[in-house]
C-alpha positions in Angstrom: 0.0 0.0 0.0 1.4 3.3 -1.0 1.6 5.7 1.8 0.9 2.9 4.8 2.8 3.3 7.9 3.1 0.3 10.4 4.1 0.6 13.9 6.0 -3.1 14.5 6.5 -6.5 12.6 4.9 -9.2 14.7 5.5 -13.0 13.9 5.1 -16.3 15.4 8.1 -18.9 16.6 8.7 -20.2 13.1 9.9 -16.8 11.7 11.6 -16.4 15.4 13.5 -18.9 15.3 15.1 -18.1 12.1 18.1 -15.6 13.2 18.6 -14.1 9.5 15.0 -13.2 9.7 15.5 -11.1 13.0 19.0 -9.5 11.9 17.2 -8.4 8.6 14.3 -6.5 10.4 16.8 -5.0 12.8 18.9 -3.8 9.7 16.0 -2.4 8.2 15.6 -0.1 11.1 12.1 -2.1 12.1 10.4 -2.8 15.3 9.6 -6.3 15.8 8.6 -8.7 18.5 8.5 -12.5 17.4 7.7 -15.9 19.2 10.5 -18.2 20.0 10.5 -22.0 20.9 10.7 -22.8 24.7 14.2 -24.7 23.7 15.7 -21.7 21.7 18.5 -20.5 23.4 19.3 -16.6 23.7 22.0 -14.5 24.4 22.5 -10.9 25.0 23.8 -8.7 21.9 27.2 -8.3 23.0 28.2 -12.1 24.0 30.8 -13.7 21.8 30.4 -17.5 21.3 33.4 -19.5 20.9 33.7 -22.7 19.4 33.5 -25.9 21.7 36.7 -27.1 23.3 38.4 -30.4 22.1 38.2 -33.2 24.4 41.6 -35.2 24.2 40.7 -38.9 23.7 
């Protein structure tokens, strides 16, 4: 719709589990809220996740 304005993007957990989808919404400057699965791990934006250390056999 030409000239239409929207306040926020809302999505269910199927979209919420897709990190790339959430990232693209943020990159476009959109306000968004998505559902997440109860098993989904969530970290603060400033967390750096390191690869798991290899255990010697």
